[in-house]
N, C-alpha and C positions, 0 to 999 in steps of 0.2 A: 504494500500500500504506500502511496506517496504521502510523505509528511507535509503538513501545512507549510512549514518553512521552505521546503524544497519547491513546492508549488509556487509560492510567492516569489522565491528567488528566480525561478525560471520563467516567470510570467511574460516579461518583455521579450526574451529570446524566443520563447515558444510562439508568441504572436508574430514576430518577425519572420521566423522560418515558415510558419503557416501561410502568411501573406505571400511569401516568395513562391511557395509551391502552387498556390491558387492563382496568383496574378502574373507572376513572371516565370512560369514553369519552363518556358522556352530557353531561358538563360541558365537553367540547371541541367547538370548531367543526369543520366539515369541513376547513377550511383548516389548522387546527392538526393534525388527524389526518394529513392529507396531508404536512405538513412533518415530522412525527415519522417517518413511513414513509420519507421521503427521507433523513433523517439516520440512522435506525436500521432498515435494511431487514429485519433478522432479529429484530425486536422480539418476535415470537411465541415465540422460544426463551427467553424470560425465565424465570429461576428466582430467587426472592427471595434466596436465600443465596449464589448464585454469579453474579457479574456478567460473567464471561468471555465467555459466549455472546452477550451484548448488546454489551459494550464493544468487542469485537474486530471488530464489523461497523459501528462508527460511521463515517459518511461524513466523514472529516476534510477531504477536498478541498472539499466543499461548505461545510463550516464555515469553512475558510480563505478561500474566495471571498467570503463575505458574513457576517461575524461579527455584524453588526447584525441580520440576519434571524433568526439563532439566538437572540440575546439577547431579542428580542421574544417569541419562542416561550416 
């Protein structure tokens, strides 16, 4: 389960990645798109003014396992 602190910490980054895959997907590689889906499985629930639907599904376990992979993204 994602902790409240982790959700809040990743809120802006989750929103930015979600926006990128939904709006600027042609600028992303297939690998980048796949990674975003791994980290934010419910990215399609994105609402620009409300981050809860996206941030609450952030895969914090994957993030904790390999921080460097996320940073590269």
